[in-house]
ZAMAR-5267 format. One record per residue: chain; x, y, z of N, C-alpha, C in turn. Coordinates in pm, whole numbers, plus 32768, in hexadecimal, padded with zeros to 4 digits. Layout:
! residues N
("A"; (X; Y; Z); (X; Y; Z); (X; Y; Z))
...
This chain:
! residues 248
("A"; (672D; 998B; 972F); (66DC; 99DB; 9765); (668D; 9984; 97D9))
("A"; (6654; 99E3; 9849); (6615; 99A3; 98B3); (659A; 9959; 98AC))
("A"; (6574; 9927; 98EC); (64ED; 98ED; 98E9); (6472; 993C; 991D))
("A"; (641A; 9970; 98D4); (63AC; 99B6; 9912); (6379; 9967; 9970))
("A"; (6354; 99BD; 99F5); (632E; 9981; 9A9D); (62A5; 997B; 9A47))
("A"; (6251; 991B; 9AB3); (61B4; 9926; 9A7C); (618E; 98FC; 9B07))
("A"; (60FC; 9930; 9B25); (60C4; 98D1; 9B99); (6034; 988E; 9B7B))
("A"; (606E; 9805; 9BB5); (6030; 97BF; 9BA3); (5F8D; 979A; 9BDD))
("A"; (5F47; 9767; 9BC5); (5EBB; 9755; 9BF2); (5E9B; 96C5; 9BF7))
("A"; (5E3C; 966A; 9C5A); (5E44; 9607; 9C65); (5D7C; 960F; 9C69))
("A"; (5D42; 95B6; 9C40); (5C86; 95B5; 9C3F); (5C95; 9565; 9CD7))
("A"; (5C75; 9554; 9D2D); (5C64; 94FA; 9D92); (5C2E; 9462; 9D5B))
("A"; (5C89; 93F4; 9D82); (5C6B; 93B1; 9D31); (5C5D; 935B; 9C8D))
("A"; (5C8E; 93B8; 9C73); (5CAA; 93BB; 9BCC); (5D35; 93C3; 9BC3))
("A"; (5D7C; 9372; 9BB4); (5E02; 933B; 9BD1); (5E76; 9300; 9B05))
("A"; (5DE1; 930E; 9AD2); (5DDC; 931B; 9A3B); (5DF3; 939F; 99C6))
("A"; (5DA6; 93AA; 9A3C); (5D9C; 9465; 99ED); (5E15; 94D6; 9A27))
("A"; (5E78; 951E; 99D1); (5EBD; 959A; 99FB); (5E99; 95DB; 99D2))
("A"; (5ED8; 9652; 9A33); (5ECC; 96F5; 9A0F); (5F41; 9743; 9A1D))
("A"; (5F32; 97AB; 99F8); (5FCC; 980F; 9A11); (5F90; 9881; 99CC))
("A"; (5FC6; 98F1; 9A2C); (5F98; 9953; 99CF); (6039; 99C2; 99F3))
("A"; (606B; 99E3; 996F); (6110; 99EC; 9972); (6122; 9A8C; 99B4))
("A"; (61B0; 9ACA; 99B0); (619C; 9B42; 99E7); (620B; 9B92; 998A))
("A"; (6250; 9BE9; 99A3); (62C4; 9C51; 9944); (6324; 9C0F; 9944))
("A"; (6341; 9BCF; 99CB); (63AB; 9BBE; 99F9); (6407; 9B21; 99B4))
("A"; (6481; 9B30; 9969); (64A9; 9AB4; 9931); (6457; 9AE7; 988E))
("A"; (64E6; 9ABB; 9845); (64BD; 9AB3; 97C3); (6523; 9AFF; 9763))
("A"; (650D; 9B31; 96D3); (655F; 9B54; 9681); (6550; 9BFC; 9696))
("A"; (64DB; 9C1B; 968E); (64B0; 9CAB; 963C); (64EA; 9D35; 96A5))
("A"; (64F8; 9D8B; 9659); (6556; 9E18; 965A); (64F6; 9E75; 969D))
("A"; (64E6; 9ED3; 96E8); (64A4; 9F55; 970B); (6468; 9F8A; 9674))
("A"; (63C4; 9FB6; 96AC); (6380; 9F77; 96F1); (6329; 9F33; 972A))
("A"; (6383; 9EBC; 96B0); (632D; 9E53; 96E8); (636F; 9DEE; 9719))
("A"; (63DA; 9E11; 978C); (6421; 9DD1; 97C5); (63DE; 9D80; 9828))
("A"; (63D0; 9D09; 9859); (642E; 9CB9; 97ED); (63E8; 9C35; 97F5))
("A"; (639B; 9C09; 9818); (6325; 9BA3; 9804); (62AE; 9BB3; 976B))
("A"; (62B1; 9C16; 9739); (6247; 9C22; 96BB); (6244; 9B9E; 9672))
("A"; (61C5; 9B8F; 9668); (61A0; 9B1E; 9637); (6106; 9B3D; 95A9))
("A"; (6130; 9B96; 95A0); (60C9; 9BD7; 9527); (60E9; 9C22; 948A))
("A"; (60CE; 9BFB; 940C); (6131; 9C0A; 93BB); (60E0; 9C73; 9394))
("A"; (6061; 9CD3; 93F7); (6008; 9D4B; 93B6); (603A; 9DB3; 9406))
("A"; (6094; 9DD7; 9435); (60BC; 9E67; 9474); (6106; 9E92; 9420))
("A"; (6167; 9E85; 93BF); (61FA; 9ECB; 9376); (625C; 9E77; 93B3))
("A"; (6248; 9E0C; 93F3); (62E8; 9DFB; 9448); (6330; 9D8F; 93F0))
("A"; (63A7; 9D7D; 93E6); (63FC; 9D47; 9377); (63B0; 9CB2; 9379))
("A"; (63A4; 9C7A; 9307); (636B; 9BFB; 92EA); (63BA; 9B97; 930B))
("A"; (641C; 9B98; 92ED); (6473; 9B1B; 9325); (64AE; 9B0F; 93C6))
("A"; (64AE; 9BA7; 9417); (64A0; 9BA1; 9496); (6417; 9B65; 94BB))
("A"; (63B0; 9B60; 9491); (632F; 9B4F; 94B4); (6356; 9A98; 94C6))
("A"; (6361; 9A69; 944D); (633A; 9A00; 9415); (63BB; 99A2; 9470))
("A"; (6422; 99B3; 945A); (6476; 999A; 94E8); (6419; 9966; 954C))
("A"; (640E; 99E1; 95A3); (63B0; 99A3; 960D); (633B; 9971; 95FF))
("A"; (62EF; 996A; 9599); (6279; 9927; 957C); (62B1; 9870; 9562))
("A"; (630C; 985C; 9542); (6346; 97DB; 9531); (6377; 97BB; 9596))
("A"; (63DF; 9806; 95E8); (6413; 97B2; 968C); (6398; 978C; 96D0))
("A"; (6333; 9801; 96DE); (62B9; 97F2; 971A); (628F; 9759; 971B))
("A"; (6273; 9741; 96AF); (6217; 96DB; 9652); (626B; 966C; 9669))
("A"; (62EA; 9650; 969A); (6338; 95F8; 968E); (6348; 95F3; 9750))
("A"; (6339; 9636; 9785); (6353; 9640; 9807); (62CB; 95DB; 9838))
("A"; (6261; 960A; 97E8); (61C8; 95D4; 9848); (61A8; 9571; 97CD))
("A"; (6204; 950E; 9788); (61FB; 94BB; 9745); (6189; 9496; 96DD))
("A"; (6168; 9532; 969E); (6107; 9520; 9636); (610E; 9549; 95BD))
("A"; (60DA; 9527; 954D); (60E8; 9536; 94B5); (609B; 955F; 946E))
("A"; (6013; 9559; 94C6); (5FA3; 957E; 946D); (5F4B; 95F2; 94B6))
("A"; (5F6D; 9665; 946D); (5F34; 96D3; 94AB); (5EA6; 9725; 9465))
("A"; (5E75; 9734; 94A9); (5E00; 978A; 948F); (5DEE; 9817; 94D0))
("A"; (5DE5; 9867; 945E); (5E0C; 9905; 9485); (5D6F; 994E; 941A))
("A"; (5D66; 99C0; 9416); (5D06; 99F3; 93CB); (5D35; 9AB7; 93E1))
("A"; (5D16; 9AF0; 9355); (5CF8; 9B68; 935D); (5C9D; 9BA8; 93B6))
("A"; (5CB2; 9BD2; 9447); (5C5B; 9BFA; 9494); (5C21; 9C82; 948F))
("A"; (5B86; 9CA4; 9484); (5B4E; 9D0C; 9462); (5AC0; 9D35; 94A4))
("A"; (5AC9; 9CEF; 951C); (5A99; 9D27; 9595); (59CD; 9D05; 9583))
("A"; (59FA; 9C98; 9525); (594D; 9C7F; 94F0); (5933; 9C3B; 9579))
("A"; (58CA; 9BD0; 950C); (587C; 9B6A; 9552); (58AA; 9ABA; 9526))
("A"; (58E5; 9AA2; 94B1); (5926; 9A53; 946A); (596B; 99F4; 94B6))
("A"; (5908; 997F; 94A5); (5974; 98F5; 950E); (597D; 9886; 949E))
("A"; (59F7; 985A; 948E); (5A1A; 97EA; 9421); (5A26; 9755; 9481))
("A"; (59C1; 9703; 943D); (59D1; 9671; 9475); (5A50; 963D; 9421))
("A"; (5A9B; 95CF; 9441); (5AF6; 9566; 9425); (5B39; 95B3; 93BB))
("A"; (5B6E; 960C; 938C); (5B79; 964A; 932C); (5BE0; 9605; 92F9))
("A"; (5C4F; 9645; 927A); (5CE1; 95DF; 924E); (5D23; 9645; 9272))
("A"; (5D90; 95FF; 92A0); (5E26; 9635; 931D); (5E7D; 9653; 929E))
("A"; (5EEF; 96A1; 92F7); (5F29; 96CC; 9297); (5FBE; 96B6; 92E8))
("A"; (6045; 96E0; 92ED); (60A0; 96EC; 9300); (60B7; 9760; 937E))
("A"; (610F; 975A; 93F2); (611E; 97D7; 93FE); (6168; 983B; 93B7))
("A"; (61B0; 9821; 9362); (6213; 9874; 9309); (61B2; 98B9; 929D))
("A"; (612B; 98A5; 92B8); (60D6; 98CE; 920C); (6081; 9975; 927C))
("A"; (603D; 999F; 921C); (600E; 9A02; 9217); (5F5A; 99FC; 9202))
("A"; (5EFE; 99D9; 9241); (5EAA; 99C3; 9249); (5E1E; 9A1F; 91E8))
("A"; (5E0D; 9A19; 9194); (5D9F; 9A32; 915C); (5D14; 9A39; 9155))
("A"; (5D16; 99F1; 91C6); (5C71; 99D5; 9203); (5C55; 9A30; 9273))
("A"; (5BCC; 9A65; 9252); (5B82; 9AC4; 92C6); (5B3A; 9AA9; 930C))
("A"; (5B3D; 9AF9; 93BA); (5AE5; 9A90; 93DE); (5AFD; 9AD7; 94B7))
("A"; (5AF6; 9ABA; 94D4); (5AF0; 9AAF; 9557); (5AF8; 9A4A; 95BA))
("A"; (5B01; 99DA; 9592); (5AF8; 9955; 95E4); (5AFA; 98D6; 959F))
("A"; (5B57; 985E; 95E7); (5B33; 97D4; 95AE); (5B2C; 978F; 9604))
("A"; (5AED; 971D; 95BC); (5AF3; 9698; 961D); (5B35; 9629; 95E4))
("A"; (5B52; 95A3; 960D); (5B8E; 9535; 95EB); (5B7E; 94C4; 966F))
("A"; (5B63; 944F; 962C); (5B9B; 93D6; 964A); (5BD3; 935C; 9654))
("A"; (5C49; 93AA; 95E5); (5CD5; 9367; 958D); (5D38; 9364; 95FB))
("A"; (5D7F; 930B; 963F); (5DCF; 9325; 96A2); (5E85; 9347; 9652))
("A"; (5E96; 93AB; 969D); (5EDC; 9403; 966F); (5EEA; 9452; 9605))
("A"; (5E64; 94A6; 9638); (5E5E; 9500; 95CB); (5E4F; 9566; 9618))
("A"; (5EA7; 95EB; 9611); (5EBC; 9666; 9651); (5E56; 96C8; 9615))
("A"; (5E1D; 9716; 968D); (5DA5; 975C; 966A); (5DC1; 97E9; 96A4))
("A"; (5DF8; 9850; 9656); (5E55; 98C6; 9658); (5E21; 9920; 968C))
("A"; (5DFD; 998C; 96D1); (5DD6; 9A20; 96EA); (5E3E; 9A89; 96E0))
("A"; (5E1F; 9AD9; 96C7); (5EA2; 9B4D; 96D2); (5E55; 9BA9; 96FD))
("A"; (5E97; 9BAF; 976E); (5E51; 9C62; 97C3); (5EB1; 9CDA; 97DD))
("A"; (5EA1; 9D3F; 9816); (5EFC; 9D94; 9862); (5E80; 9E19; 9898))
("A"; (5E33; 9DC4; 98EB); (5DCB; 9DFD; 9967); (5D57; 9DDD; 994D))
("A"; (5D1F; 9DA2; 98D3); (5C9E; 9D3E; 98CA); (5CCF; 9CCF; 9918))
("A"; (5C37; 9C91; 991E); (5C2C; 9C0B; 9983); (5C2C; 9B82; 9935))
("A"; (5CB6; 9B57; 9927); (5C88; 9A98; 98F8); (5C2E; 9A47; 994B))
("A"; (5BC4; 9A24; 9917); (5BB6; 9985; 9964); (5BD0; 991F; 993B))
("A"; (5BAF; 98C2; 9978); (5BF5; 983B; 9974); (5B96; 97E1; 998E))
("A"; (5B6D; 9794; 993C); (5B0C; 974D; 9981); (5B1E; 96A9; 9969))
("A"; (5ADF; 9644; 99B4); (5AF5; 95BB; 99C0); (5A9E; 9577; 99EC))
("A"; (5A83; 951A; 99BC); (5A27; 94A0; 99DA); (5A4B; 9464; 9A2B))
("A"; (59CF; 9449; 9ABE); (59FC; 9412; 9B2F); (5A44; 9381; 9B19))
("A"; (5A13; 9320; 9A9C); (5A4C; 92BD; 9A80); (5AE8; 92A8; 9A2F))
("A"; (5AF1; 934F; 99D3); (5B65; 934D; 99AE); (5B79; 9309; 9925))
("A"; (5AE2; 931B; 98EB); (5AB6; 930B; 9853); (5ADF; 9370; 9812))
("A"; (5ABF; 93EB; 9820); (5AEC; 9456; 97E3); (5B12; 94E6; 9817))
("A"; (5B61; 951C; 97D7); (5B61; 95B1; 980B); (5B5D; 9630; 97CB))
("A"; (5B41; 9684; 97FF); (5B2B; 9715; 9787); (5B4E; 976B; 97BD))
("A"; (5B79; 97DF; 9748); (5BCD; 9880; 97B8); (5B95; 98C9; 9745))
("A"; (5B78; 9952; 97AD); (5B2B; 99D4; 9789); (5B9A; 9A1E; 97A0))
("A"; (5B83; 9AAC; 9737); (5BC3; 9B29; 9740); (5B6B; 9B7D; 9778))
("A"; (5B47; 9BD4; 97CE); (5AB3; 9C17; 980D); (5B09; 9C83; 9836))
("A"; (5B15; 9D00; 97DB); (5B03; 9D78; 9811); (5A82; 9DB8; 9849))
("A"; (5A8A; 9E62; 985D); (5A01; 9E7A; 989E); (59AE; 9E59; 9817))
("A"; (59C4; 9E75; 97A3); (5950; 9E47; 974E); (591D; 9DC9; 9761))
("A"; (5973; 9D62; 9763); (5947; 9CCD; 9771); (58FB; 9CD6; 97F2))
("A"; (58E0; 9D20; 9872); (58B2; 9D14; 98FA); (581A; 9D6C; 98AC))
("A"; (5825; 9DD9; 9887); (57B5; 9E47; 9810); (5737; 9DDE; 980D))
("A"; (576E; 9D91; 9795); (5726; 9D14; 974B); (572D; 9CA2; 9799))
("A"; (5725; 9CA3; 9827); (5737; 9C0F; 986E); (5795; 9B95; 9812))
("A"; (57E8; 9BAE; 97CB); (5840; 9B3F; 979E); (5897; 9ADA; 97E1))
("A"; (5881; 9AB8; 9887); (58A5; 9A6F; 98C0); (5837; 9A0B; 98C2))
("A"; (579F; 9A3F; 98ED); (5741; 99DB; 990C); (571C; 99CB; 9883))
("A"; (56FD; 9A10; 980B); (56CC; 99C2; 977F); (5722; 9982; 9770))
("A"; (57A5; 995B; 97A2); (5812; 9902; 976D); (57E7; 9872; 97A5))
("A"; (57D4; 9896; 981B); (57C8; 9813; 9897); (575B; 97C0; 982F))
("A"; (56DB; 982C; 9828); (564C; 97E4; 97D9); (5696; 978C; 9753))
("A"; (56D5; 97B4; 972B); (56FB; 978D; 967D); (574E; 9726; 96AA))
("A"; (57AD; 971B; 9706); (57E2; 96A3; 9729); (5799; 9614; 975B))
("A"; (572B; 9633; 979E); (56EA; 95D9; 97EA); (567D; 9597; 9781))
("A"; (5673; 960B; 973F); (5610; 95C3; 9689); (566F; 9565; 964B))
("A"; (56DD; 95AA; 9619); (5716; 9578; 95C4); (5756; 94D2; 95FF))
("A"; (577E; 94E0; 9696); (57AC; 9445; 96DE); (575E; 9401; 9705))
("A"; (56CB; 942E; 9718); (565E; 93FF; 9755); (567E; 93D4; 97D5))
("A"; (56AF; 9425; 9823); (56CF; 9458; 989F); (565D; 94A2; 9930))
("A"; (5682; 94AD; 9963); (5666; 9500; 99DA); (56A9; 9561; 9A11))
("A"; (5680; 9600; 9A09); (56F0; 964C; 9A4D); (56F3; 963C; 9AD7))
("A"; (56CA; 95B1; 9B02); (571E; 95A5; 9B92); (5786; 9555; 9B84))
("A"; (57A6; 950C; 9B12); (580A; 94D9; 9AF3); (5890; 9515; 9AC1))
("A"; (58A5; 9579; 9AB9); (58E9; 95F4; 9A90); (5959; 9623; 9B26))
("A"; (59A9; 963B; 9B0F); (5A07; 969B; 9B64); (5A59; 96F1; 9ADC))
("A"; (5A6E; 976F; 9B45); (5A95; 97F8; 9AE6); (5ADF; 9835; 9B43))
("A"; (5B5B; 9846; 9B1E); (5BDC; 98A7; 9B6D); (5BDC; 992E; 9B09))
("A"; (5C0B; 99B4; 9B49); (5C07; 9A27; 9AF9); (5CA0; 9A51; 9B15))
("A"; (5CD7; 9A83; 9AC1); (5D44; 9A8A; 9ADF); (5D74; 9B15; 9AFF))
("A"; (5E1A; 9B3B; 9B12); (5E47; 9BA5; 9B1D); (5DFE; 9C27; 9AF5))
("A"; (5DD4; 9C8F; 9B09); (5DA9; 9CF7; 9AB7); (5D93; 9D84; 9B1A))
("A"; (5D59; 9DE4; 9ACC); (5D32; 9E5A; 9B2A); (5CF1; 9E51; 9B8A))
("A"; (5D0C; 9EA4; 9BF5); (5CF3; 9E90; 9C89); (5C2E; 9EB6; 9C8C))
("A"; (5C03; 9ED5; 9CD5); (5B90; 9F10; 9CBD); (5BB2; 9FAE; 9CE8))
("A"; (5C25; 9FD0; 9D46); (5C49; A058; 9D80); (5C66; A0B2; 9D08))
("A"; (5CA6; A035; 9C93); (5CE5; A0A7; 9C20); (5C75; A0AE; 9BA6))
("A"; (5C18; A02E; 9BBB); (5BB3; A046; 9B2D); (5B67; A0D4; 9B1F))
("A"; (5B9E; A148; 9B0D); (5B79; A1BE; 9B08); (5B14; A1CB; 9A86))
("A"; (5A80; A1E8; 9A8E); (5A30; A1F4; 9A13); (59E5; A2A7; 9A28))
("A"; (5A16; A2DE; 9A01); (59D7; A367; 99FB); (5944; A378; 99B1))
("A"; (5944; A31B; 993F); (58E6; A311; 98F0); (586D; A28A; 9909))
("A"; (589D; A27B; 9998); (580B; A1F8; 99C2); (579F; A205; 9997))
("A"; (5758; A263; 9984); (56D8; A276; 9966); (56A4; A24A; 98D5))
("A"; (5745; A28F; 986D); (570F; A25D; 97FE); (5767; A1DB; 97C8))
("A"; (57DE; A1AB; 980F); (57F3; A129; 9800); (57BD; A09E; 9841))
("A"; (5763; A0BB; 989F); (56EE; A059; 98C8); (5670; A083; 98D4))
("A"; (561D; A00D; 98B8); (5598; A019; 98B1); (5556; 9FFD; 9920))
("A"; (54DF; A043; 9935); (54E5; A033; 99C0); (54B9; 9FA8; 99DF))
("A"; (54C7; 9FA3; 9A96); (54CB; 9F24; 9AD2); (5567; 9EF9; 9B0D))
("A"; (55D9; 9F5C; 9AE3); (5634; 9F39; 9B03); (567C; 9FAD; 9B67))
("A"; (561C; 9FDE; 9B62); (5623; A066; 9C05); (5698; A00C; 9C90))
("A"; (5638; 9FC7; 9CB0); (566C; 9F70; 9D46); (571D; 9F4E; 9D34))
("A"; (5753; 9F50; 9CA9); (57D0; 9F61; 9C87); (5832; 9FAF; 9C8A))
("A"; (57F1; A020; 9C8A); (5819; A097; 9C85); (5846; A10B; 9D14))
("A"; (58A4; A12A; 9D17); (58D1; A180; 9D86); (58C6; A217; 9D4F))
("A"; (586D; A245; 9D8A); (587A; A2F8; 9D6B); (58E4; A351; 9D84))
("A"; (58F7; A324; 9DE5); (5967; A36A; 9E52); (59DA; A389; 9DF2))
("A"; (5A1E; A322; 9DC7); (5A8A; A31A; 9D45); (5A54; A2E2; 9CC0))
("A"; (5A0D; A2DD; 9CC9); (59CB; A295; 9C2B); (5A13; A201; 9BFD))
("A"; (5A16; A1B7; 9C54); (5A28; A14D; 9C33); (59DB; A0BA; 9C0E))
("A"; (5A18; A061; 9BCD); (59B9; 9FF7; 9BBE); (59FC; 9F8C; 9C05))
("A"; (59BC; 9F37; 9C6D); (59D4; 9EC5; 9C7F); (59DB; 9E41; 9C2A))
("A"; (5A1F; 9E46; 9BC1); (5A0F; 9DF1; 9B47); (5A38; 9D67; 9B9C))
("A"; (5A72; 9D49; 9BFE); (5A85; 9CC0; 9C4A); (59E4; 9C6C; 9C4F))
("A"; (59CF; 9CE1; 9C9F); (5918; 9CA4; 9CDA); (58E3; 9C6E; 9C59))
("A"; (58D8; 9CE8; 9C0F); (5890; 9CE0; 9BA0); (5891; 9C70; 9B54))
("A"; (5910; 9C47; 9B2E); (5958; 9BC7; 9AE6); (590F; 9B52; 9B54))
("A"; (5928; 9B37; 9BE6); (58ED; 9AB0; 9C03); (588F; 9AD9; 9C23))
("A"; (5829; 9B30; 9C1B); (5795; 9B26; 9C3D); (5752; 9B19; 9B98))
("A"; (5772; 9B24; 9B3E); (5768; 9B01; 9AD2); (576E; 9A62; 9AAF))
("A"; (57BD; 9A12; 9AC9); (5803; 998B; 9AEF); (578F; 9993; 9B20))
("A"; (579E; 9999; 9BAD); (5737; 996D; 9C00); (568D; 994E; 9BDD))
("A"; (567A; 99E2; 9B9D); (55D0; 99EA; 9B71); (55F0; 999D; 9B16))
("A"; (5655; 995B; 9ACB); (5617; 98CF; 9A2C); (55F3; 9830; 9A7D))
("A"; (5628; 9852; 9B07); (5619; 97BF; 9B55); (568D; 9771; 9B82))
("A"; (5728; 97C0; 9B5D); (57BC; 979E; 9BC1); (575A; 97BA; 9C46))
("A"; (57A4; 9710; 9C9B); (57AB; 9742; 9D2C); (57EE; 9798; 9D56))
("A"; (57DE; 980D; 9D84); (5833; 9869; 9DBB); (58AF; 9828; 9E06))
("A"; (58B0; 97B5; 9E48); (5952; 978B; 9E6F); (5983; 973E; 9E24))
("A"; (5948; 974C; 9D9C); (59BA; 970A; 9D35); (59D1; 9784; 9CE3))
("A"; (59DF; 9828; 9CEF); (59E8; 9875; 9CC6); (5A64; 98B1; 9D13))
("A"; (5AE6; 98AD; 9CC0); (5B6B; 98F9; 9CF4); (5B97; 9953; 9CD4))
("A"; (5BF8; 99A6; 9D25); (5C22; 9A19; 9CE9); (5CA4; 9A3A; 9CD2))
("A"; (5D15; 9A55; 9C96); (5DC2; 9A66; 9CE6); (5D8D; 9B12; 9D07))
("A"; (5D90; 9B37; 9D64); (5D66; 9BCC; 9D7C); (5DFD; 9C0B; 9D84))
("A"; (5E2F; 9C07; 9CF2); (5EA4; 9C6A; 9CFB); (5E89; 9CD9; 9C72))
("A"; (5EB9; 9D40; 9C99); (5EBF; 9DD3; 9C32); (5F26; 9DDB; 9BF2))
("A"; (5EEE; 9DCC; 9B7B); (5F47; 9DDB; 9AF8); (5F7C; 9E6F; 9B0D))
("A"; (5F2B; 9ECD; 9B20); (5F52; 9F4E; 9B46); (5FBD; 9F7B; 9B80))
("A"; (5FAB; 9F4B; 9C05); (6004; 9F43; 9C7A); (6066; 9EF8; 9C91))
("A"; (6071; 9EB9; 9C44); (60FC; 9E51; 9C60); (614C; 9E71; 9BE9))
("A"; (619A; 9EC7; 9BA8); (61DC; 9EF2; 9B5C); (6241; 9E84; 9B32))
("A"; (6296; 9E6F; 9B94); (62F5; 9DED; 9B7E); (62AE; 9D87; 9B41))
("A"; (6232; 9D5D; 9B48); (6219; 9CEE; 9B4E); (61BC; 9CE7; 9AC8))
("A"; (6164; 9D20; 9A8C); (6101; 9D19; 9A32); (6115; 9DA8; 99C5))
("A"; (60E1; 9D75; 9938); (60AF; 9E0D; 9928); (6023; 9E1C; 9931))
("A"; (603F; 9EA9; 9931); (5FAD; 9F00; 9944); (5FBD; 9F57; 98D1))
("A"; (5F48; 9F64; 9890); (5F48; 9FB0; 97E4); (5EE1; A058; 9842))
("A"; (5EC8; A040; 98DE); (5E7F; A0B4; 98DA); (5EFE; A10E; 9929))
("A"; (5F7A; A0D0; 9946); (5FB7; A118; 9989); (6038; A12A; 992B))
("A"; (6068; A0FE; 98D6); (60BD; A11A; 987F); (608E; A100; 97EA))
("A"; (6023; A0E4; 97D6); (5FE7; A10E; 9733); (6044; A0B3; 96A6))
("A"; (60A8; A0A7; 96C5); (60F9; A078; 963D); (6150; A000; 96AB))
("A"; (6128; 9F95; 9695); (6154; 9F58; 96EF); (6143; 9EC6; 96DF))
("A"; (6150; 9E39; 971B); (614D; 9DDB; 96C3); (60C2; 9D9A; 970D))
("A"; (60E4; 9D11; 96E8); (6061; 9CC1; 9702); (608A; 9C33; 9756))
("A"; (6039; 9C01; 9808); (6082; 9B81; 980A); (5FFF; 9B49; 97DC))
("A"; (5FFE; 9AC8; 97E0); (5FD2; 9A41; 97D1); (5FA1; 9A0E; 9851))
("A"; (5F12; 99DB; 9817); (5E9F; 995E; 98B5); (5EAD; 98EE; 9843))
("A"; (5EA2; 987A; 9869); (5EC7; 97FE; 982F); (5E73; 979E; 9885))
("A"; (5E2C; 9761; 982B); (5DE0; 96EC; 9877); (5DF1; 9674; 980D))
("A"; (5E2F; 960B; 9841); (5E1B; 9568; 97F4); (5DFB; 953B; 982E))
("A"; (5DD3; 9496; 97F5); (5DD0; 9416; 9810); (5E51; 9394; 9832))
("A"; (5E71; 93B3; 9869); (5EF8; 9324; 987C); (5ECF; 92B7; 9847))
């Protein structure tokens, strides 16, 4: 089995923090989940998924795994109990934090935005699953506030990166006025009914106090890059890639 290809990211000056974004390339899964599906929740063969997760965890050098049943809500779990990569989580929510070394925080996506956050001294990390519903309730900004309250730090001490996700050009919302409350109009392109979720996430993180210079984005479109990423909008019945952050 070929190893799943990953896109690494390093926060400036934080050599003790590792981040990777997986792709669909490499792995054991069969169509339409080929090859690198890492989710048990999409109808794929669980033996193939387990093989992919075991292989990925080994290649990253992590054994403690934090994952949840993602529900497009605003629940953030602090220092939750870990599991092994081979286990299915029963914990509901859309985000985690950890200050423990070797504890991987894992977000599953196939168009939604994964947001990975690190303290600028490497003291703790966080990971968020942020779909458009998360943006509509300012989940990124609310999470930053909760993180700072929990760890007793300032938002200016945080750094964040948004992973591969649906690009602004393809984020179509024909029911924008009912999906989003008033105040989001500047992110809506009336000509093609699209919403710039990338900029919206950036602005929500910055609005919560993170220095814009410390907000990064992997501007790779999951819909456009069919050979590289899974996309729910493109394929419906498809796999999920992972975004992972941990303290080494």
